[in-house]
Backbone as CSV, one residue per row, in Angstrom:
resi,resn,N_x,N_y,N_z,CA_x,CA_y,CA_z,C_x,C_y,C_z
1,UNK,41.486,-1.763,19.678,40.242,-1.389,19.061,39.886,-2.489,18.067
2,UNK,38.686,-3.065,18.254,38.293,-4.123,17.340,37.441,-3.546,16.227
3,UNK,37.626,-4.099,15.122,36.921,-3.610,13.935,35.852,-4.633,13.569
4,UNK,34.596,-4.175,13.292,33.504,-5.056,12.912,33.647,-5.363,11.430
5,UNK,33.642,-6.649,11.061,33.780,-6.989,9.651,32.599,-6.453,8.830
6,UNK,32.856,-5.919,7.698,31.831,-5.303,6.848,30.988,-6.337,6.126
7,UNK,31.515,-7.508,5.885,30.792,-8.525,5.132,29.516,-9.006,5.842
8,UNK,29.530,-9.324,7.132,28.278,-9.739,7.791,27.223,-8.623,7.818
9,UNK,27.651,-7.392,7.990,26.691,-6.268,8.004,26.091,-6.079,6.615
10,UNK,26.910,-6.188,5.611,26.434,-6.065,4.232,25.477,-7.199,3.886
11,UNK,25.782,-8.411,4.317,24.903,-9.556,4.063,23.572,-9.389,4.779
12,UNK,23.599,-8.891,6.020,22.363,-8.671,6.780,21.512,-7.586,6.118
13,UNK,22.148,-6.528,5.652,21.406,-5.449,4.982,20.795,-5.945,3.681
14,UNK,21.524,-6.748,2.941,21.017,-7.298,1.694,19.841,-8.244,1.946
15,UNK,19.930,-9.083,2.970,18.840,-10.002,3.321,17.595,-9.229,3.736
16,UNK,17.773,-8.175,4.509,16.641,-7.347,4.926,15.994,-6.660,3.727
17,UNK,16.773,-6.164,2.802,16.234,-5.506,1.605,15.455,-6.489,0.741
18,UNK,15.976,-7.702,0.596,15.274,-8.708,-0.202,13.985,-9.170,0.476
19,UNK,14.004,-9.271,1.788,12.822,-9.735,2.520,11.690,-8.723,2.474
20,UNK,12.013,-7.451,2.512,10.961,-6.429,2.514,10.673,-5.883,1.126
21,UNK,11.415,-6.287,0.129,11.226,-5.777,-1.234,9.886,-6.167,-1.842
22,UNK,9.337,-7.310,-1.469,8.060,-7.765,-2.012,6.862,-7.255,-1.245
23,UNK,7.079,-6.443,-0.252,5.992,-5.948,0.593,5.444,-4.627,0.073
24,UNK,5.143,-4.569,-1.187,4.603,-3.358,-1.793,3.087,-3.513,-1.882
25,UNK,2.369,-2.547,-1.344,0.905,-2.586,-1.389,0.433,-1.918,-2.672
26,UNK,-0.370,-2.643,-3.427,-0.949,-2.086,-4.653,-2.447,-1.933,-4.418
27,UNK,-2.950,-0.738,-4.622,-4.348,-0.458,-4.339,-5.248,-1.027,-5.431
28,UNK,-6.458,-1.379,-5.030,-7.485,-1.773,-5.991,-7.981,-0.513,-6.681
29,UNK,-8.291,-0.621,-7.968,-8.720,0.549,-8.735,-10.128,0.309,-9.273
30,UNK,-11.164,0.843,-8.592,-12.515,0.784,-9.139,-12.822,2.088,-9.876
31,UNK,-13.436,1.980,-11.041,-13.808,3.172,-11.803,-15.165,2.949,-12.446
32,UNK,-15.910,4.014,-12.601,-17.170,3.940,-13.319,-18.368,3.801,-12.399
33,UNK,-19.429,3.251,-12.952,-20.685,3.081,-12.237,-20.682,1.746,-11.503
34,UNK,-20.690,1.807,-10.181,-20.741,0.603,-9.357,-22.199,0.136,-9.331
35,UNK,-22.502,-0.924,-10.062,-23.867,-1.429,-10.151,-23.975,-2.769,-9.438
36,UNK,-24.949,-2.873,-8.568,-25.209,-4.123,-7.881,-26.341,-4.851,-8.590
37,UNK,-26.428,-6.152,-8.374,-27.461,-6.968,-9.013,-28.855,-6.490,-8.609
38,UNK,-29.016,-6.090,-7.348,-30.342,-5.647,-6.897,-30.764,-4.343,-7.583
39,UNK,-29.796,-3.516,-7.984,-30.120,-2.294,-8.713,-30.631,-2.640,-10.110
40,UNK,-29.953,-3.592,-10.770,-30.375,-3.975,-12.119,-31.711,-4.708,-12.105
41,UNK,-32.010,-5.401,-11.010,-33.295,-6.094,-10.911,-34.463,-5.114,-10.844
42,UNK,-34.204,-3.894,-10.377,-35.256,-2.874,-10.304,-35.531,-2.231,-11.659
43,UNK,-34.596,-2.354,-12.567,-34.718,-1.727,-13.883,-35.718,-2.493,-14.745
44,UNK,-36.665,-1.769,-15.348,-37.698,-2.401,-16.158,-37.935,-1.608,-17.435
45,UNK,-38.369,-2.330,-18.458,-38.763,-1.676,-19.707,-39.986,-0.813,-19.412
46,UNK,-39.990,0.403,-19.944,-41.109,1.316,-19.738,-40.820,2.408,-18.713
47,UNK,-39.691,2.310,-18.005,-39.338,3.342,-17.024,-38.906,4.622,-17.746
48,UNK,-39.078,5.748,-17.088,-38.654,7.032,-17.654,-37.164,7.238,-17.386
49,UNK,-36.597,8.245,-18.042,-35.172,8.553,-17.851,-34.872,8.920,-16.399
50,UNK,-35.738,9.700,-15.794,-35.494,10.110,-14.403,-35.572,8.914,-13.457
51,UNK,-36.431,7.949,-13.740,-36.508,6.753,-12.907,-35.234,5.917,-13.045
52,UNK,-34.727,5.807,-14.269,-33.482,5.062,-14.498,-32.330,5.761,-13.783
53,UNK,-32.274,7.078,-13.871,-31.215,7.840,-13.203,-31.301,7.677,-11.689
54,UNK,-32.501,7.578,-11.155,-32.680,7.384,-9.720,-32.189,5.995,-9.290
55,UNK,-32.468,4.979,-10.097,-32.100,3.602,-9.741,-30.615,3.335,-9.981
56,UNK,-30.090,3.729,-11.139,-28.715,3.394,-11.515,-27.713,4.534,-11.350
57,UNK,-28.193,5.745,-11.226,-27.297,6.890,-11.152,-27.063,7.485,-12.528
58,UNK,-26.197,8.469,-12.576,-25.863,9.132,-13.833,-25.027,8.193,-14.696
59,UNK,-25.350,8.074,-15.976,-24.577,7.160,-16.828,-23.135,7.626,-16.979
60,UNK,-22.257,6.659,-17.105,-20.838,6.959,-17.276,-20.594,7.638,-18.612
61,UNK,-21.292,7.171,-19.633,-21.128,7.732,-20.968,-22.500,8.163,-21.492
62,UNK,-22.657,9.455,-21.713,-23.860,9.978,-22.345,-23.417,10.528,-23.701
63,UNK,-23.557,9.736,-24.720,-23.055,10.056,-26.050,-23.976,11.052,-26.745
64,UNK,-23.469,12.215,-27.154,-24.316,13.180,-27.841,-24.786,12.699,-29.213
65,UNK,-24.082,11.714,-29.793,-24.478,11.190,-31.096,-25.533,10.089,-30.977
66,UNK,-25.697,9.550,-29.774,-26.720,8.528,-29.501,-27.467,8.925,-28.226
67,UNK,-28.314,9.946,-28.312,-28.981,10.437,-27.099,-29.957,9.438,-26.479
68,UNK,-30.369,8.436,-27.231,-31.305,7.448,-26.703,-30.586,6.213,-26.174
69,UNK,-29.317,6.363,-25.828,-28.531,5.238,-25.303,-27.693,5.726,-24.127
70,UNK,-27.825,5.067,-22.987,-27.012,5.367,-21.816,-26.130,4.165,-21.526
71,UNK,-24.832,4.415,-21.354,-23.870,3.348,-21.082,-23.393,3.458,-19.642
72,UNK,-23.526,2.364,-18.917,-23.035,2.275,-17.553,-21.858,1.300,-17.562
73,UNK,-20.661,1.829,-17.384,-19.446,1.036,-17.473,-18.805,0.946,-16.099
74,UNK,-18.344,-0.260,-15.746,-17.638,-0.468,-14.483,-16.333,-1.178,-14.780
75,UNK,-15.248,-0.685,-14.188,-13.911,-1.237,-14.373,-13.307,-1.442,-12.992
76,UNK,-12.770,-2.636,-12.757,-12.135,-2.919,-11.470,-10.832,-3.656,-11.721
77,UNK,-9.745,-3.113,-11.198,-8.443,-3.771,-11.305,-7.967,-4.082,-9.897
78,UNK,-7.784,-5.372,-9.635,-7.317,-5.789,-8.319,-5.824,-5.506,-8.225
79,UNK,-5.444,-4.794,-7.191,-4.060,-4.366,-7.056,-3.083,-5.493,-6.845
80,UNK,-3.468,-6.473,-6.040,-2.538,-7.553,-5.697,-2.252,-8.460,-6.880
81,UNK,-3.300,-8.845,-7.634,-3.119,-9.794,-8.734,-3.080,-9.131,-10.104
82,UNK,-3.597,-7.921,-10.203,-3.652,-7.242,-11.494,-4.812,-7.698,-12.359
83,UNK,-5.692,-8.540,-11.803,-6.853,-9.041,-12.550,-7.816,-7.882,-12.842
84,UNK,-8.233,-7.795,-14.095,-9.127,-6.720,-14.520,-10.511,-7.294,-14.799
85,UNK,-11.520,-6.595,-14.313,-12.909,-6.994,-14.550,-13.679,-5.775,-15.053
86,UNK,-14.368,-5.939,-16.180,-15.177,-4.846,-16.715,-16.603,-5.342,-16.923
87,UNK,-17.532,-4.418,-16.761,-18.940,-4.723,-17.004,-19.563,-3.542,-17.723
88,UNK,-20.431,-3.862,-18.653,-21.117,-2.819,-19.409,-22.599,-3.120,-19.431
89,UNK,-23.384,-2.148,-18.988,-24.841,-2.226,-19.065,-25.290,-1.058,-19.927
90,UNK,-26.068,-1.352,-20.956,-26.534,-0.312,-21.876,-28.053,-0.260,-21.802
91,UNK,-28.573,0.960,-21.604,-30.017,1.180,-21.557,-30.406,1.978,-22.791
92,UNK,-31.356,1.441,-23.559,-31.835,2.107,-24.774,-33.221,2.690,-24.506
93,UNK,-33.439,3.907,-24.999,-34.710,4.596,-24.825,-35.414,4.772,-26.161
94,UNK,-36.732,4.753,-26.119,-37.566,5.090,-27.269,-38.740,5.888,-26.719
95,UNK,-38.923,7.066,-27.240,-39.979,7.967,-26.785,-39.874,8.229,-25.283
96,UNK,-38.638,8.495,-24.825,-38.326,8.866,-23.444,-38.601,7.765,-22.409
97,UNK,-38.755,6.521,-22.864,-38.956,5.390,-21.946,-37.992,4.275,-22.325
98,UNK,-37.657,3.438,-21.346,-36.728,2.332,-21.594,-37.349,1.367,-22.593
99,UNK,-36.629,1.104,-23.672,-37.097,0.180,-24.699,-36.381,-1.169,-24.596
100,UNK,-35.090,-1.126,-24.205,-34.301,-2.353,-24.143,-33.147,-2.170,-23.167
101,UNK,-32.735,-3.264,-22.544,-31.621,-3.239,-21.606,-30.642,-4.340,-22.007
102,UNK,-29.404,-3.962,-22.278,-28.344,-4.934,-22.552,-27.472,-5.024,-21.315
103,UNK,-27.330,-6.241,-20.793,-26.499,-6.446,-19.617,-25.627,-7.665,-19.831
104,UNK,-24.615,-7.858,-18.989,-23.713,-8.998,-19.189,-24.484,-10.316,-19.212
105,UNK,-24.045,-11.258,-20.042,-24.734,-12.552,-20.100,-24.550,-13.324,-18.802
106,UNK,-25.504,-14.177,-18.507,-25.442,-14.975,-17.287,-25.892,-14.179,-16.083
107,UNK,-25.609,-14.728,-14.945,-26.022,-14.080,-13.701,-25.118,-12.894,-13.405
108,UNK,-25.724,-11.755,-13.114,-24.950,-10.554,-12.806,-24.563,-10.625,-11.339
109,UNK,-23.275,-10.748,-11.096,-22.784,-10.804,-9.721,-22.417,-9.399,-9.285
110,UNK,-22.563,-9.162,-8.006,-22.198,-7.875,-7.472,-20.700,-7.674,-7.649
111,UNK,-20.281,-6.522,-8.172,-18.855,-6.299,-8.390,-18.082,-6.371,-7.079
112,UNK,-16.808,-6.691,-7.144,-16.010,-6.753,-5.925,-15.905,-5.383,-5.278
113,UNK,-15.818,-5.382,-3.974,-15.688,-4.138,-3.227,-14.213,-3.876,-3.016
114,UNK,-13.802,-2.651,-3.218,-12.403,-2.337,-2.987,-12.182,-2.208,-1.474
115,UNK,-11.122,-2.830,-1.012,-10.794,-2.797,0.402,-10.073,-1.507,0.722
116,UNK,-10.501,-0.878,1.783,-9.882,0.358,2.205,-9.117,0.115,3.488
117,UNK,-7.880,0.498,3.526,-7.063,0.355,4.717,-6.947,1.708,5.365
118,UNK,-7.350,1.780,6.626,-7.256,3.031,7.366,-6.184,2.847,8.435
119,UNK,-5.197,3.695,8.398,-4.114,3.593,9.379,-4.229,4.663,10.408
């Protein structure tokens, strides 16, 4: 009866564990209001609250202490690299109409789309 040496089997198992150990899938995490550049281009001073809600959706933060301010916050964390991207668009109202819009400086790029894997 021949006996299989344990050392080669142990080495093979260890090599397999090390090779597959880095194959962990980390999901992308999008949270908040997904705003595209074309949506923000439609936003204009003088629009009513219902028009803003139709174009941008429900604000992420509706502060009861600042009823004339709607905050649209977007947070995206890429799972593979851990890179975090946040965007904040604030709409200010005066007399129930848009008075001012604060948006990120520079060109507003469309936020990254989270990839969905269907198995």
